[in-house]
N, CA, C and O atoms as a GROMACS GRO file, in nm:
protein
  460
    1GLY      N    1   0.073  -0.094  -0.013
    1GLY     CA    2   0.025   0.025  -0.030
    1GLY      C    3   0.147   0.112   0.021
    1GLY      O    4   0.255   0.114   0.081
    2GLN      N    5   0.012   0.210  -0.074
    2GLN     CA    6   0.077   0.358  -0.003
    2GLN      C    7   0.048   0.484   0.075
    2GLN      O    8  -0.041   0.558   0.033
    3THR      N    9   0.133   0.524   0.215
    3THR     CA   10   0.124   0.603   0.292
    3THR      C   11   0.086   0.727   0.257
    3THR      O   12   0.122   0.758   0.143
    4VAL      N   13   0.015   0.824   0.325
    4VAL     CA   14  -0.007   0.871   0.284
    4VAL      C   15   0.059   1.045   0.329
    4VAL      O   16   0.059   1.152   0.269
    5ALA      N   17   0.109   1.001   0.464
    5ALA     CA   18   0.160   1.055   0.526
    5ALA      C   19   0.303   0.979   0.676
    5ALA      O   20   0.243   0.885   0.728
    6VAL      N   21   0.400   0.988   0.720
    6VAL     CA   22   0.466   0.978   0.784
    6VAL      C   23   0.551   1.051   0.894
    6VAL      O   24   0.658   1.111   0.894
    7LEU      N   25   0.448   1.015   0.995
    7LEU     CA   26   0.475   1.097   1.126
    7LEU      C   27   0.584   0.993   1.240
    7LEU      O   28   0.542   0.890   1.293
    8HIS      N   29   0.748   1.055   1.263
    8HIS     CA   30   0.832   1.015   1.319
    8HIS      C   31   0.808   0.866   1.225
    8HIS      O   32   0.822   0.820   1.112
    9ARG      N   33   0.764   0.830   1.363
    9ARG     CA   34   0.761   0.702   1.296
    9ARG      C   35   0.618   0.615   1.260
    9ARG      O   36   0.611   0.506   1.204
   10ASP      N   37   0.536   0.679   1.298
   10ASP     CA   38   0.404   0.679   1.224
   10ASP      C   39   0.369   0.667   1.122
   10ASP      O   40   0.408   0.752   1.042
   11ALA      N   41   0.277   0.555   1.070
   11ALA     CA   42   0.184   0.626   0.940
   11ALA      C   43   0.089   0.621   0.894
   11ALA      O   44   0.044   0.507   0.900
   12ALA      N   45   0.006   0.712   0.830
   12ALA     CA   46  -0.077   0.791   0.830
   12ALA      C   47  -0.175   0.668   0.740
   12ALA      O   48  -0.123   0.658   0.629
   13LEU      N   49  -0.307   0.566   0.752
   13LEU     CA   50  -0.296   0.501   0.611
   13LEU      C   51  -0.440   0.580   0.559
   13LEU      O   52  -0.522   0.618   0.644
   14LEU      N   53  -0.462   0.600   0.425
   14LEU     CA   54  -0.636   0.600   0.414
   14LEU      C   55  -0.672   0.460   0.307
   14LEU      O   56  -0.611   0.442   0.202
   15LEU      N   57  -0.746   0.399   0.341
   15LEU     CA   58  -0.759   0.276   0.250
   15LEU      C   59  -0.908   0.277   0.238
   15LEU      O   60  -0.967   0.332   0.331
   16THR      N   61  -0.980   0.228   0.139
   16THR     CA   62  -1.107   0.216   0.097
   16THR      C   63  -1.122   0.068  -0.038
   16THR      O   64  -1.034   0.016  -0.106
   17THR      N   65  -1.199   0.054  -0.035
   17THR     CA   66  -1.219  -0.085  -0.162
   17THR      C   67  -1.246   0.010  -0.262
   17THR      O   68  -1.289   0.124  -0.248
   18ALA      N   69  -1.205  -0.076  -0.407
   18ALA     CA   70  -1.169  -0.126  -0.530
   18ALA      C   71  -1.277  -0.043  -0.551
   18ALA      O   72  -1.258   0.075  -0.581
   19ARG      N   73  -1.402  -0.094  -0.539
   19ARG     CA   74  -1.540  -0.099  -0.540
   19ARG      C   75  -1.642   0.035  -0.552
   19ARG      O   76  -1.755   0.053  -0.598
   20LEU      N   77  -1.541   0.122  -0.485
   20LEU     CA   78  -1.583   0.219  -0.434
   20LEU      C   79  -1.560   0.328  -0.514
   20LEU      O   80  -1.645   0.416  -0.516
   21GLY      N   81  -1.394   0.345  -0.624
   21GLY     CA   82  -1.428   0.414  -0.717
   21GLY      C   83  -1.341   0.519  -0.673
   21GLY      O   84  -1.287   0.598  -0.750
   22LEU      N   85  -1.323   0.518  -0.492
   22LEU     CA   86  -1.199   0.640  -0.477
   22LEU      C   87  -1.084   0.617  -0.504
   22LEU      O   88  -1.031   0.530  -0.436
   23GLY      N   89  -0.981   0.698  -0.635
   23GLY     CA   90  -0.877   0.668  -0.645
   23GLY      C   91  -0.737   0.771  -0.625
   23GLY      O   92  -0.620   0.771  -0.662
   24LYS      N   93  -0.858   0.882  -0.516
   24LYS     CA   94  -0.698   0.991  -0.516
   24LYS      C   95  -0.837   1.044  -0.309
   24LYS      O   96  -0.944   1.010  -0.260
   25VAL      N   97  -0.709   1.148  -0.276
   25VAL     CA   98  -0.797   1.163  -0.173
   25VAL      C   99  -0.873   1.275  -0.219
   25VAL      O  100  -0.969   1.284  -0.142
   26PRO      N  101  -0.880   1.383  -0.322
   26PRO     CA  102  -0.997   1.463  -0.334
   26PRO      C  103  -1.160   1.425  -0.390
   26PRO      O  104  -1.257   1.495  -0.421
   27ASP      N  105  -1.135   1.278  -0.386
   27ASP     CA  106  -1.255   1.190  -0.401
   27ASP      C  107  -1.323   1.152  -0.260
   27ASP      O  108  -1.429   1.095  -0.234
   28LEU      N  109  -1.238   1.196  -0.191
   28LEU     CA  110  -1.380   1.182  -0.036
   28LEU      C  111  -1.430   1.295  -0.068
   28LEU      O  112  -1.398   1.350   0.037
   29GLN      N  113  -1.469   1.354  -0.109
   29GLN     CA  114  -1.545   1.461  -0.088
   29GLN      C  115  -1.659   1.451  -0.041
   29GLN      O  116  -1.719   1.439  -0.148
   30GLY      N  117  -1.709   1.449   0.007
   30GLY     CA  118  -1.928   1.363   0.022
   30GLY      C  119  -1.950   1.245   0.071
   30GLY      O  120  -2.052   1.176   0.078
   31ARG      N  121  -1.807   1.224   0.114
   31ARG     CA  122  -1.887   1.051   0.162
   31ARG      C  123  -1.791   1.066   0.305
   31ARG      O  124  -1.741   1.172   0.340
   32HIS      N  125  -1.771   0.891   0.406
   32HIS     CA  126  -1.821   0.898   0.494
   32HIS      C  127  -1.682   0.876   0.506
   32HIS      O  128  -1.626   0.880   0.396
   33VAL      N  129  -1.569   0.846   0.649
   33VAL     CA  130  -1.455   0.868   0.629
   33VAL      C  131  -1.470   0.788   0.783
   33VAL      O  132  -1.572   0.812   0.848
   34GLY      N  133  -1.350   0.676   0.846
   34GLY     CA  134  -1.361   0.595   1.011
   34GLY      C  135  -1.234   0.604   1.002
   34GLY      O  136  -1.137   0.555   0.943
   35VAL      N  137  -1.264   0.686   1.082
   35VAL     CA  138  -1.142   0.688   1.180
   35VAL      C  139  -1.083   0.667   1.332
   35VAL      O  140  -1.116   0.724   1.435
   36ILE      N  141  -0.988   0.569   1.311
   36ILE     CA  142  -0.913   0.420   1.443
   36ILE      C  143  -0.919   0.513   1.539
   36ILE      O  144  -0.897   0.634   1.552
   37ARG      N  145  -0.968   0.393   1.623
   37ARG     CA  146  -0.903   0.456   1.806
   37ARG      C  147  -0.981   0.626   1.830
   37ARG      O  148  -0.943   0.723   1.896
   38ARG      N  149  -1.048   0.614   1.783
   38ARG     CA  150  -1.142   0.756   1.895
   38ARG      C  151  -1.092   0.804   1.900
   38ARG      O  152  -1.124   0.896   1.975
   39SER      N  153  -0.980   0.816   1.847
   39SER     CA  154  -0.823   0.976   1.910
   39SER      C  155  -0.873   1.111   1.800
   39SER      O  156  -0.906   1.108   1.682
   40PRO      N  157  -0.863   1.213   1.886
   40PRO     CA  158  -0.931   1.339   1.926
   40PRO      C  159  -0.803   1.354   1.753
   40PRO      O  160  -0.833   1.409   1.646
   41ALA      N  161  -0.703   1.301   1.781
   41ALA     CA  162  -0.557   1.380   1.744
   41ALA      C  163  -0.562   1.325   1.524
   41ALA      O  164  -0.520   1.396   1.433
   42ASN      N  165  -0.635   1.170   1.507
   42ASN     CA  166  -0.670   1.118   1.400
   42ASN      C  167  -0.753   1.190   1.376
   42ASN      O  168  -0.714   1.226   1.265
   43ALA      N  169  -0.850   1.249   1.395
   43ALA     CA  170  -0.913   1.296   1.355
   43ALA      C  171  -0.841   1.432   1.263
   43ALA      O  172  -0.806   1.406   1.148
   44VAL      N  173  -0.820   1.578   1.316
   44VAL     CA  174  -0.706   1.546   1.319
   44VAL      C  175  -0.645   1.596   1.219
   44VAL      O  176  -0.655   1.679   1.129
   45LEU      N  177  -0.541   1.476   1.288
   45LEU     CA  178  -0.494   1.428   1.121
   45LEU      C  179  -0.576   1.424   0.957
   45LEU      O  180  -0.540   1.474   0.850
   46LEU      N  181  -0.702   1.343   0.992
   46LEU     CA  182  -0.749   1.336   0.809
   46LEU      C  183  -0.808   1.560   0.842
   46LEU      O  184  -0.847   1.622   0.744
   47GLU      N  185  -0.801   1.612   0.944
   47GLU     CA  186  -0.838   1.702   0.865
   47GLU      C  187  -0.717   1.757   0.818
   47GLU      O  188  -0.741   1.803   0.706
   48THR      N  189  -0.627   1.771   0.840
   48THR     CA  190  -0.554   1.825   0.769
   48THR      C  191  -0.479   1.773   0.677
   48THR      O  192  -0.380   1.837   0.641
   49ILE      N  193  -0.514   1.626   0.611
   49ILE     CA  194  -0.521   1.590   0.539
   49ILE      C  195  -0.626   1.597   0.416
   49ILE      O  196  -0.623   1.539   0.308
   50LEU      N  197  -0.711   1.680   0.466
   50LEU     CA  198  -0.778   1.674   0.380
   50LEU      C  199  -0.742   1.830   0.338
   50LEU      O  200  -0.747   1.838   0.215
   51ARG      N  201  -0.712   1.946   0.392
   51ARG     CA  202  -0.677   2.086   0.391
   51ARG      C  203  -0.580   2.052   0.202
   51ARG      O  204  -0.594   2.092   0.087
   52GLN      N  205  -0.481   1.949   0.283
   52GLN     CA  206  -0.380   1.995   0.212
   52GLN      C  207  -0.410   1.975   0.039
   52GLN      O  208  -0.354   2.010  -0.065
   53TYR      N  209  -0.520   1.906   0.073
   53TYR     CA  210  -0.564   1.870  -0.148
   53TYR      C  211  -0.703   1.931  -0.151
   53TYR      O  212  -0.800   1.895  -0.219
   54ASP      N  213  -0.688   2.070  -0.029
   54ASP     CA  214  -0.833   2.139  -0.116
   54ASP      C  215  -0.937   2.095  -0.098
   54ASP      O  216  -1.034   2.148  -0.153
   55VAL      N  217  -0.954   1.978  -0.011
   55VAL     CA  218  -1.091   1.966   0.005
   55VAL      C  219  -1.150   1.974   0.083
   55VAL      O  220  -1.123   1.901   0.178
   56PRO      N  221  -1.282   2.073   0.095
   56PRO     CA  222  -1.338   2.106   0.213
   56PRO      C  223  -1.389   2.036   0.338
   56PRO      O  224  -1.494   1.972   0.334
   57VAL      N  225  -1.304   2.050   0.470
   57VAL     CA  226  -1.370   1.984   0.576
   57VAL      C  227  -1.478   1.886   0.600
   57VAL      O  228  -1.479   1.763   0.603
   58ASP      N  229  -1.576   1.985   0.615
   58ASP     CA  230  -1.727   1.970   0.638
   58ASP      C  231  -1.770   1.905   0.517
   58ASP      O  232  -1.877   1.847   0.528
   59SER      N  233  -1.717   1.900   0.409
   59SER     CA  234  -1.747   1.814   0.307
   59SER      C  235  -1.725   1.618   0.311
   59SER      O  236  -1.748   1.528   0.230
   60VAL      N  237  -1.670   1.626   0.447
   60VAL     CA  238  -1.625   1.446   0.432
   60VAL      C  239  -1.662   1.452   0.568
   60VAL      O  240  -1.609   1.536   0.640
   61ALA      N  241  -1.800   1.326   0.640
   61ALA     CA  242  -1.774   1.321   0.743
   61ALA      C  243  -1.691   1.199   0.849
   61ALA      O  244  -1.625   1.112   0.792
   62ARG      N  245  -1.696   1.199   0.943
   62ARG     CA  246  -1.570   1.108   0.970
   62ARG      C  247  -1.658   1.042   1.158
   62ARG      O  248  -1.684   1.094   1.267
   63VAL      N  249  -1.668   0.960   1.120
   63VAL     CA  250  -1.694   0.846   1.172
   63VAL      C  251  -1.617   0.800   1.311
   63VAL      O  252  -1.530   0.727   1.263
   64LEU      N  253  -1.599   0.798   1.430
   64LEU     CA  254  -1.531   0.695   1.506
   64LEU      C  255  -1.565   0.610   1.529
   64LEU      O  256  -1.679   0.584   1.568
   65LEU      N  257  -1.439   0.508   1.503
   65LEU     CA  258  -1.410   0.443   1.506
   65LEU      C  259  -1.358   0.324   1.697
   65LEU      O  260  -1.315   0.354   1.808
   66ALA      N  261  -1.376   0.271   1.669
   66ALA     CA  262  -1.309   0.143   1.833
   66ALA      C  263  -1.203   0.087   1.789
   66ALA      O  264  -1.090   0.132   1.810
   67SER      N  265  -1.227  -0.016   1.723
   67SER     CA  266  -1.161  -0.096   1.675
   67SER      C  267  -1.118  -0.127   1.505
   67SER      O  268  -1.206  -0.079   1.432
   68PRO      N  269  -0.974  -0.213   1.404
   68PRO     CA  270  -0.995  -0.293   1.302
   68PRO      C  271  -1.125  -0.336   1.310
   68PRO      O  272  -1.174  -0.223   1.302
   69ALA      N  273  -1.218  -0.406   1.318
   69ALA     CA  274  -1.368  -0.519   1.321
   69ALA      C  275  -1.485  -0.445   1.293
   69ALA      O  276  -1.580  -0.448   1.215
   70GLU      N  277  -1.413  -0.336   1.451
   70GLU     CA  278  -1.553  -0.218   1.354
   70GLU      C  279  -1.469  -0.168   1.252
   70GLU      O  280  -1.571  -0.129   1.195
   71ALA      N  281  -1.386  -0.135   1.182
   71ALA     CA  282  -1.345  -0.088   1.096
   71ALA      C  283  -1.463  -0.112   0.921
   71ALA      O  284  -1.541  -0.057   0.844
   72ALA      N  285  -1.375  -0.261   0.962
   72ALA     CA  286  -1.418  -0.383   0.838
   72ALA      C  287  -1.573  -0.387   0.827
   72ALA      O  288  -1.624  -0.364   0.718
   73GLU      N  289  -1.665  -0.422   0.957
   73GLU     CA  290  -1.803  -0.374   0.980
   73GLU      C  291  -1.850  -0.299   0.928
   73GLU      O  292  -1.962  -0.307   0.876
   74ALA      N  293  -1.765  -0.185   0.928
   74ALA     CA  294  -1.864  -0.026   0.905
   74ALA      C  295  -1.877  -0.008   0.744
   74ALA      O  296  -1.972   0.022   0.671
   75LEU      N  297  -1.725  -0.045   0.716
   75LEU     CA  298  -1.687  -0.059   0.526
   75LEU      C  299  -1.758  -0.150   0.427
   75LEU      O  300  -1.777  -0.130   0.307
   76ARG      N  301  -1.805  -0.291   0.531
   76ARG     CA  302  -1.890  -0.378   0.463
   76ARG      C  303  -2.010  -0.366   0.443
   76ARG      O  304  -2.070  -0.413   0.347
   77GLY      N  305  -2.087  -0.264   0.584
   77GLY     CA  306  -2.235  -0.190   0.591
   77GLY      C  307  -2.273  -0.070   0.460
   77GLY      O  308  -2.378  -0.043   0.401
   78GLY      N  309  -2.167  -0.030   0.454
   78GLY     CA  310  -2.160   0.098   0.371
   78GLY      C  311  -2.167   0.195   0.492
   78GLY      O  312  -2.191   0.305   0.444
   79ARG      N  313  -2.154   0.204   0.650
   79ARG     CA  314  -2.134   0.302   0.716
   79ARG      C  315  -2.038   0.420   0.654
   79ARG      O  316  -2.069   0.530   0.607
   80ILE      N  317  -1.914   0.361   0.671
   80ILE     CA  318  -1.857   0.476   0.608
   80ILE      C  319  -1.786   0.425   0.459
   80ILE      O  320  -1.843   0.326   0.416
   81ASP      N  321  -1.665   0.477   0.368
   81ASP     CA  322  -1.627   0.491   0.227
   81ASP      C  323  -1.516   0.446   0.252
   81ASP      O  324  -1.513   0.334   0.202
   82ALA      N  325  -1.392   0.476   0.315
   82ALA     CA  326  -1.256   0.502   0.344
   82ALA      C  327  -1.237   0.443   0.527
   82ALA      O  328  -1.333   0.398   0.590
   83VAL      N  329  -1.116   0.454   0.576
   83VAL     CA  330  -1.053   0.476   0.677
   83VAL      C  331  -0.921   0.509   0.676
   83VAL      O  332  -0.854   0.510   0.573
   84LEU      N  333  -0.863   0.550   0.828
   84LEU     CA  334  -0.803   0.575   0.845
   84LEU      C  335  -0.766   0.549   0.946
   84LEU      O  336  -0.845   0.549   1.040
   85VAL      N  337  -0.607   0.512   0.966
   85VAL     CA  338  -0.582   0.429   1.021
   85VAL      C  339  -0.424   0.491   1.052
   85VAL      O  340  -0.361   0.511   0.947
   86VAL      N  341  -0.344   0.528   1.188
   86VAL     CA  342  -0.249   0.570   1.190
   86VAL      C  343  -0.166   0.503   1.313
   86VAL      O  344  -0.177   0.524   1.434
   87GLY      N  345  -0.113   0.448   1.269
   87GLY     CA  346   0.029   0.389   1.364
   87GLY      C  347   0.163   0.371   1.317
   87GLY      O  348   0.211   0.436   1.224
   88PRO      N  349   0.248   0.246   1.408
   88PRO     CA  350   0.378   0.213   1.343
   88PRO      C  351   0.283   0.105   1.172
   88PRO      O  352   0.163   0.076   1.164
   89VAL      N  353   0.417   0.068   1.046
   89VAL     CA  354   0.322   0.068   0.991
   89VAL      C  355   0.320  -0.197   1.066
   89VAL      O  356   0.260  -0.304   1.079
   90THR      N  357   0.403  -0.142   1.075
   90THR     CA  358   0.421  -0.329   1.157
   90THR      C  359   0.366  -0.327   1.274
   90THR      O  360   0.369  -0.435   1.334
   91GLY      N  361   0.295  -0.200   1.350
   91GLY     CA  362   0.217  -0.203   1.474
   91GLY      C  363   0.088  -0.310   1.461
   91GLY      O  364   0.062  -0.375   1.360
   92ARG      N  365   0.033  -0.313   1.555
   92ARG     CA  366  -0.122  -0.424   1.572
   92ARG      C  367  -0.139  -0.304   1.537
   92ARG      O  368  -0.072  -0.287   1.435
   93THR      N  369  -0.219  -0.165   1.582
   93THR     CA  370  -0.299  -0.121   1.489
   93THR      C  371  -0.292  -0.117   1.358
   93THR      O  372  -0.409  -0.079   1.347
   94VAL      N  373  -0.273  -0.121   1.299
   94VAL     CA  374  -0.239  -0.090   1.084
   94VAL      C  375  -0.221  -0.200   1.076
   94VAL      O  376  -0.336  -0.242   1.068
   95THR      N  377  -0.123  -0.327   1.069
   95THR     CA  378  -0.154  -0.458   1.057
   95THR      C  379  -0.278  -0.566   1.062
   95THR      O  380  -0.306  -0.666   0.995
   96GLU      N  381  -0.377  -0.459   1.241
   96GLU     CA  382  -0.491  -0.586   1.253
   96GLU      C  383  -0.588  -0.476   1.102
   96GLU      O  384  -0.657  -0.496   1.002
   97THR      N  385  -0.555  -0.412   1.150
   97THR     CA  386  -0.711  -0.343   1.023
   97THR      C  387  -0.649  -0.358   0.921
   97THR      O  388  -0.759  -0.381   0.871
   98VAL      N  389  -0.584  -0.366   0.842
   98VAL     CA  390  -0.578  -0.366   0.682
   98VAL      C  391  -0.587  -0.613   0.708
   98VAL      O  392  -0.675  -0.680   0.655
   99ALA      N  393  -0.537  -0.639   0.748
   99ALA     CA  394  -0.582  -0.754   0.754
   99ALA      C  395  -0.767  -0.746   0.779
   99ALA      O  396  -0.841  -0.796   0.694
  100ALA      N  397  -0.823  -0.678   0.902
  100ALA     CA  398  -0.977  -0.695   0.925
  100ALA      C  399  -1.028  -0.610   0.768
  100ALA      O  400  -1.140  -0.626   0.817
  101LEU      N  401  -1.045  -0.562   0.677
  101LEU     CA  402  -1.008  -0.477   0.580
  101LEU      C  403  -0.975  -0.578   0.512
  101LEU      O  404  -1.053  -0.568   0.418
  102ALA      N  405  -0.915  -0.666   0.494
  102ALA     CA  406  -0.918  -0.827   0.345
  102ALA      C  407  -0.990  -0.890   0.394
  102ALA      O  408  -1.065  -0.941   0.310
  103ARG      N  409  -1.015  -0.922   0.510
  103ARG     CA  410  -1.054  -1.022   0.514
  103ARG      C  411  -1.246  -1.030   0.516
  103ARG      O  412  -1.325  -1.121   0.492
  104ALA      N  413  -1.260  -0.913   0.548
  104ALA     CA  414  -1.421  -0.818   0.545
  104ALA      C  415  -1.470  -0.915   0.352
  104ALA      O  416  -1.412  -0.884   0.247
  105PRO      N  417  -1.578  -1.021   0.361
  105PRO     CA  418  -1.560  -1.013   0.278
  105PRO      C  419  -1.689  -0.849   0.159
  105PRO      O  420  -1.806  -0.860   0.122
  106VAL      N  421  -1.604  -0.742   0.142
  106VAL     CA  422  -1.718  -0.647   0.056
  106VAL      C  423  -1.664  -0.635  -0.072
  106VAL      O  424  -1.560  -0.590  -0.121
  107ARG      N  425  -1.796  -0.704  -0.123
  107ARG     CA  426  -1.828  -0.707  -0.256
  107ARG      C  427  -1.744  -0.792  -0.342
  107ARG      O  428  -1.790  -0.818  -0.453
  108ALA      N  429  -1.658  -0.827  -0.318
  108ALA     CA  430  -1.524  -0.894  -0.316
  108ALA      C  431  -1.437  -0.796  -0.425
  108ALA      O  432  -1.419  -0.814  -0.545
  109CYS      N  433  -1.394  -0.692  -0.341
  109CYS     CA  434  -1.295  -0.612  -0.383
  109CYS      C  435  -1.231  -0.590  -0.359
  109CYS      O  436  -1.275  -0.528  -0.262
  110ALA      N  437  -1.056  -0.567  -0.348
  110ALA     CA  438  -0.937  -0.558  -0.268
  110ALA      C  439  -0.928  -0.462  -0.211
  110ALA      O  440  -0.994  -0.374  -0.267
  111VAL      N  441  -0.877  -0.426  -0.116
  111VAL     CA  442  -0.832  -0.319  -0.028
  111VAL      C  443  -0.756  -0.259  -0.124
  111VAL      O  444  -0.703  -0.321  -0.216
  112ARG      N  445  -0.746  -0.099  -0.100
  112ARG     CA  446  -0.639  -0.077  -0.205
  112ARG      C  447  -0.604   0.089  -0.075
  112ARG      O  448  -0.679   0.108   0.021
  113ALA      N  449  -0.491   0.175  -0.105
  113ALA     CA  450  -0.469   0.273   0.006
  113ALA      C  451  -0.465   0.430  -0.158
  113ALA      O  452  -0.429   0.450  -0.275
  114LEU      N  453  -0.518   0.481  -0.062
  114LEU     CA  454  -0.579   0.638  -0.159
  114LEU      C  455  -0.395   0.674  -0.136
  114LEU      O  456  -0.323   0.677  -0.036
  115PRO      N  457  -0.367   0.702  -0.309
  115PRO     CA  458  -0.215   0.756  -0.308
  115PRO      C  459  -0.286   0.988  -0.252
  115PRO      O  460  -0.202   1.076  -0.238
   0.00000   0.00000   0.00000
């Protein structure tokens, strides 16, 4: 996958499924993005990323998620269109999120990172 930002030892990954047709950050306008760990800092990071790509912050709904499993369920159920996960690339939160999304039967489409 591709990282959107590297923060010291952490990476920020925006993940979605191919079926939604989201190819880059500006495509998130009008969509719902899940933020793993319900951290205010991660929500602020998403706002920073959106501003960097000239996406109006209020045009993207943020959904705070407690766990990778909740993210997979929300993506599968259509509650979110993408998910932001922040942490060390080989850390538990990132690896569990990628694995949960890859296992989730999201209309048979692979998970992909937004460049």
